[in-house]
ZATOR-765580 format. One line per field, with one value per atom (N, C-alpha, C): residue number from 1; residue in one letter; chain; atom name; x, y, z. Coordinates in steps of 0.2 Angstrom, whole numbers, plus 5000, padded with zeros to 4 digits. Layout:
<rs>
pos: c(NUM,...);
code: c(A,...);
unit: c(A,...);
site: c(CA,...);
X: c(X,...);
Y: c(Y,...);
Z: c(Z,...);
</rs>
This chain:
<rs>
pos: c(1,1,1,2,2,2,3,3,3,4,4,4,5,5,5,6,6,6,7,7,7,8,8,8,9,9,9,10,10,10,11,11,11,12,12,12,13,13,13,14,14,14,15,15,15,16,16,16,17,17,17,18,18,18,19,19,19,20,20,20,21,21,21,22,22,22,23,23,23,24,24,24,25,25,25,26,26,26,27,27,27,28,28,28,29,29,29,30,30,30,31,31,31,32,32,32,33,33,33,34,34,34,35,35,35,36,36,36,37,37,37,38,38,38,39,39,39,40,40,40,41,41,41,42,42,42,43,43,43,44,44,44,45,45,45,46,46,46,47,47,47,48,48,48,49,49,49,50,50,50,51,51,51,52,52,52,53,53,53,54,54,54,55,55,55,56,56,56,57,57,57,58,58,58,59,59,59,60,60,60,61,61,61,62,62,62,63,63,63,64,64,64,65,65,65,66,66,66,67,67,67,68,68,68,69,69,69,70,70,70,71,71,71,72,72,72,73,73,73,74,74,74,75,75,75,76,76,76,77,77,77,78,78,78,79,79,79,80,80,80,81,81,81,82,82,82,83,83,83,84,84,84,85,85,85,86,86,86,87,87,87,88,88,88,89,89,89,90,90,90,91,91,91,92,92,92,93,93,93,94,94,94,95,95,95,96,96,96,97,97,97,98,98,98,99,99,99,100,100,100);
code: c(M,M,M,K,K,K,T,T,T,I,I,I,L,L,L,V,V,V,P,P,P,V,V,V,D,D,D,L,L,L,S,S,S,A,A,A,A,A,A,T,T,T,A,A,A,R,R,R,V,V,V,C,C,C,A,A,A,A,A,A,A,A,A,C,C,C,T,T,T,L,L,L,A,A,A,R,R,R,L,L,L,L,L,L,Q,Q,Q,A,A,A,R,R,R,L,L,L,V,V,V,L,L,L,L,L,L,H,H,H,V,V,V,V,V,V,Q,Q,Q,P,P,P,Q,Q,Q,P,P,P,L,L,L,L,L,L,P,P,P,G,G,G,D,D,D,L,L,L,Y,Y,Y,A,A,A,F,F,F,D,D,D,A,A,A,G,G,G,A,A,A,V,V,V,A,A,A,D,D,D,A,A,A,M,M,M,A,A,A,E,E,E,R,R,R,E,E,E,E,E,E,I,I,I,L,L,L,K,K,K,H,H,H,K,K,K,W,W,W,L,L,L,E,E,E,S,S,S,E,E,E,R,R,R,L,L,L,G,G,G,Y,Y,Y,D,D,D,I,I,I,G,G,G,F,F,F,E,E,E,R,R,R,A,A,A,L,L,L,L,L,L,D,D,D,W,W,W,I,I,I,R,R,R,K,K,K,H,H,H,R,R,R,E,E,E,S,S,S,W,W,W,R,R,R,A,A,A);
unit: c(A,A,A,A,A,A,A,A,A,A,A,A,A,A,A,A,A,A,A,A,A,A,A,A,A,A,A,A,A,A,A,A,A,A,A,A,A,A,A,A,A,A,A,A,A,A,A,A,A,A,A,A,A,A,A,A,A,A,A,A,A,A,A,A,A,A,A,A,A,A,A,A,A,A,A,A,A,A,A,A,A,A,A,A,A,A,A,A,A,A,A,A,A,A,A,A,A,A,A,A,A,A,A,A,A,A,A,A,A,A,A,A,A,A,A,A,A,A,A,A,A,A,A,A,A,A,A,A,A,A,A,A,A,A,A,A,A,A,A,A,A,A,A,A,A,A,A,A,A,A,A,A,A,A,A,A,A,A,A,A,A,A,A,A,A,A,A,A,A,A,A,A,A,A,A,A,A,A,A,A,A,A,A,A,A,A,A,A,A,A,A,A,A,A,A,A,A,A,A,A,A,A,A,A,A,A,A,A,A,A,A,A,A,A,A,A,A,A,A,A,A,A,A,A,A,A,A,A,A,A,A,A,A,A,A,A,A,A,A,A,A,A,A,A,A,A,A,A,A,A,A,A,A,A,A,A,A,A,A,A,A,A,A,A,A,A,A,A,A,A,A,A,A,A,A,A,A,A,A,A,A,A,A,A,A,A,A,A,A,A,A,A,A,A,A,A,A,A,A,A);
site: c(N,CA,C,N,CA,C,N,CA,C,N,CA,C,N,CA,C,N,CA,C,N,CA,C,N,CA,C,N,CA,C,N,CA,C,N,CA,C,N,CA,C,N,CA,C,N,CA,C,N,CA,C,N,CA,C,N,CA,C,N,CA,C,N,CA,C,N,CA,C,N,CA,C,N,CA,C,N,CA,C,N,CA,C,N,CA,C,N,CA,C,N,CA,C,N,CA,C,N,CA,C,N,CA,C,N,CA,C,N,CA,C,N,CA,C,N,CA,C,N,CA,C,N,CA,C,N,CA,C,N,CA,C,N,CA,C,N,CA,C,N,CA,C,N,CA,C,N,CA,C,N,CA,C,N,CA,C,N,CA,C,N,CA,C,N,CA,C,N,CA,C,N,CA,C,N,CA,C,N,CA,C,N,CA,C,N,CA,C,N,CA,C,N,CA,C,N,CA,C,N,CA,C,N,CA,C,N,CA,C,N,CA,C,N,CA,C,N,CA,C,N,CA,C,N,CA,C,N,CA,C,N,CA,C,N,CA,C,N,CA,C,N,CA,C,N,CA,C,N,CA,C,N,CA,C,N,CA,C,N,CA,C,N,CA,C,N,CA,C,N,CA,C,N,CA,C,N,CA,C,N,CA,C,N,CA,C,N,CA,C,N,CA,C,N,CA,C,N,CA,C,N,CA,C,N,CA,C,N,CA,C,N,CA,C,N,CA,C,N,CA,C,N,CA,C,N,CA,C,N,CA,C,N,CA,C,N,CA,C,N,CA,C,N,CA,C,N,CA,C);
X: c(4800,4804,4810,4816,4821,4821,4823,4823,4831,4833,4839,4838,4840,4839,4845,4845,4851,4851,4854,4854,4859,4856,4860,4860,4865,4866,4867,4866,4867,4873,4878,4885,4888,4893,4896,4896,4897,4897,4890,4885,4878,4877,4879,4878,4881,4887,4891,4888,4886,4882,4875,4872,4865,4866,4871,4873,4875,4879,4881,4875,4871,4865,4860,4859,4855,4858,4864,4868,4866,4867,4866,4858,4854,4846,4845,4847,4846,4848,4854,4857,4853,4851,4847,4839,4837,4830,4827,4830,4827,4824,4820,4818,4823,4824,4828,4824,4826,4823,4828,4828,4833,4830,4834,4832,4837,4833,4837,4834,4837,4834,4837,4832,4834,4833,4838,4836,4834,4828,4825,4831,4830,4834,4832,4837,4835,4832,4827,4825,4827,4831,4834,4842,4846,4853,4855,4860,4863,4858,4858,4855,4847,4845,4838,4833,4828,4822,4816,4813,4807,4801,4796,4791,4784,4781,4775,4770,4768,4763,4756,4755,4748,4748,4753,4753,4752,4756,4755,4748,4745,4738,4734,4734,4731,4731,4737,4738,4734,4735,4731,4724,4721,4714,4712,4716,4714,4714,4719,4719,4713,4711,4705,4699,4698,4693,4692,4698,4699,4697,4699,4697,4689,4686,4679,4676,4678,4675,4675,4681,4682,4677,4676,4672,4665,4662,4656,4654,4659,4657,4658,4662,4662,4656,4653,4647,4641,4641,4636,4636,4642,4642,4642,4644,4644,4651,4656,4663,4668,4673,4679,4682,4681,4683,4691,4695,4701,4704,4709,4712,4713,4716,4718,4712,4706,4700,4697,4698,4695,4700,4706,4711,4710,4709,4707,4701,4695,4689,4690,4694,4696,4700,4704,4708,4703,4699,4694,4690,4688,4684,4687,4694,4697,4702,4702,4707,4706,4700,4698,4700,4700,4702,4710,4713,4721,4723,4719,4720,4720,4715,4714,4720);
Y: c(5276,5280,5276,5278,5274,5276,5271,5273,5271,5275,5274,5273,5267,5266,5267,5272,5274,5271,5266,5264,5269,5271,5276,5274,5275,5272,5278,5285,5291,5292,5290,5291,5297,5299,5306,5306,5299,5299,5300,5300,5300,5306,5312,5318,5318,5315,5315,5310,5304,5299,5301,5305,5308,5314,5318,5323,5319,5315,5311,5308,5305,5301,5306,5312,5318,5319,5321,5322,5317,5311,5305,5305,5306,5306,5311,5317,5323,5321,5318,5317,5311,5306,5301,5302,5308,5309,5304,5302,5296,5298,5294,5295,5293,5296,5294,5292,5286,5283,5282,5285,5283,5278,5273,5268,5268,5268,5267,5262,5257,5251,5251,5250,5250,5243,5240,5233,5234,5230,5231,5229,5232,5230,5223,5219,5213,5214,5210,5210,5205,5200,5196,5196,5193,5193,5190,5191,5188,5190,5186,5187,5185,5184,5181,5187,5186,5192,5190,5194,5192,5196,5194,5197,5196,5201,5201,5198,5192,5187,5191,5194,5198,5204,5207,5213,5210,5204,5201,5199,5197,5194,5200,5206,5211,5214,5214,5217,5213,5206,5202,5203,5203,5205,5211,5216,5223,5223,5219,5217,5214,5209,5206,5210,5214,5219,5224,5226,5231,5227,5221,5216,5215,5214,5212,5219,5225,5231,5233,5231,5232,5228,5222,5217,5219,5221,5223,5230,5235,5241,5241,5236,5235,5232,5227,5224,5229,5233,5238,5243,5245,5250,5248,5241,5238,5238,5240,5241,5240,5238,5237,5243,5245,5252,5252,5246,5245,5246,5243,5242,5249,5254,5260,5264,5263,5267,5263,5257,5253,5255,5255,5257,5264,5269,5275,5275,5272,5272,5269,5264,5260,5265,5269,5274,5279,5282,5287,5285,5278,5275,5274,5273,5272,5277,5282,5287,5291,5292,5295,5292,5285,5281,5281,5282,5283,5289,5295,5301,5302,5297,5297,5295);
Z: c(4715,4718,4722,4722,4725,4732,4737,4744,4747,4751,4754,4761,4764,4771,4775,4780,4783,4790,4793,4799,4804,4809,4813,4820,4823,4831,4835,4833,4836,4840,4837,4839,4836,4837,4834,4827,4823,4816,4813,4817,4814,4810,4812,4808,4802,4801,4795,4790,4793,4789,4786,4790,4788,4782,4783,4778,4772,4772,4766,4763,4767,4764,4761,4764,4761,4754,4754,4747,4742,4744,4739,4737,4742,4740,4736,4737,4732,4725,4725,4719,4714,4718,4715,4715,4718,4719,4722,4728,4732,4738,4741,4748,4753,4759,4764,4770,4772,4778,4783,4789,4794,4799,4801,4805,4812,4817,4823,4827,4829,4833,4840,4845,4852,4854,4857,4860,4867,4869,4876,4881,4887,4892,4895,4896,4900,4907,4909,4915,4920,4917,4920,4918,4923,4921,4915,4912,4906,4900,4895,4888,4889,4894,4895,4896,4893,4893,4896,4900,4903,4901,4899,4897,4901,4903,4907,4903,4905,4901,4902,4907,4908,4903,4902,4897,4890,4888,4882,4881,4886,4885,4884,4888,4888,4880,4878,4871,4866,4867,4862,4862,4869,4870,4867,4867,4864,4856,4854,4846,4844,4848,4846,4846,4851,4852,4846,4844,4838,4832,4831,4824,4825,4831,4831,4829,4832,4830,4822,4819,4812,4808,4811,4806,4808,4813,4815,4811,4812,4808,4801,4798,4791,4788,4792,4790,4791,4796,4796,4790,4789,4784,4776,4776,4769,4765,4769,4766,4771,4770,4774,4777,4783,4786,4787,4787,4787,4795,4796,4803,4806,4802,4805,4808,4804,4807,4813,4813,4818,4825,4823,4829,4832,4827,4829,4833,4831,4835,4842,4842,4849,4853,4850,4855,4857,4853,4855,4860,4860,4865,4872,4872,4878,4880,4877,4879,4885,4887,4893,4899,4899,4905,4905,4900,4900,4904,4903,4906,4913,4915,4923,4927);
</rs>
């Protein structure tokens, strides 16, 4: 299947661009994918970006926890459960603490 990637910037022209892309996608029997990219706002003056090292470390620790669960559960069941299932299991385990 053909795919048409349409970058959009949500300007006034976006509606016309999307309409033209839809027409083209119908003619070509193609899948249409819209892409909108947002640049993060700098936390420091100029073009420098600051990242919270603690948040990055937390995200990496969470990723490792998910991968460990994936490996243990896959071993227990005898087949690869996949990252998506491991991630969903992790979300179910932690979602109550997010609601608090």
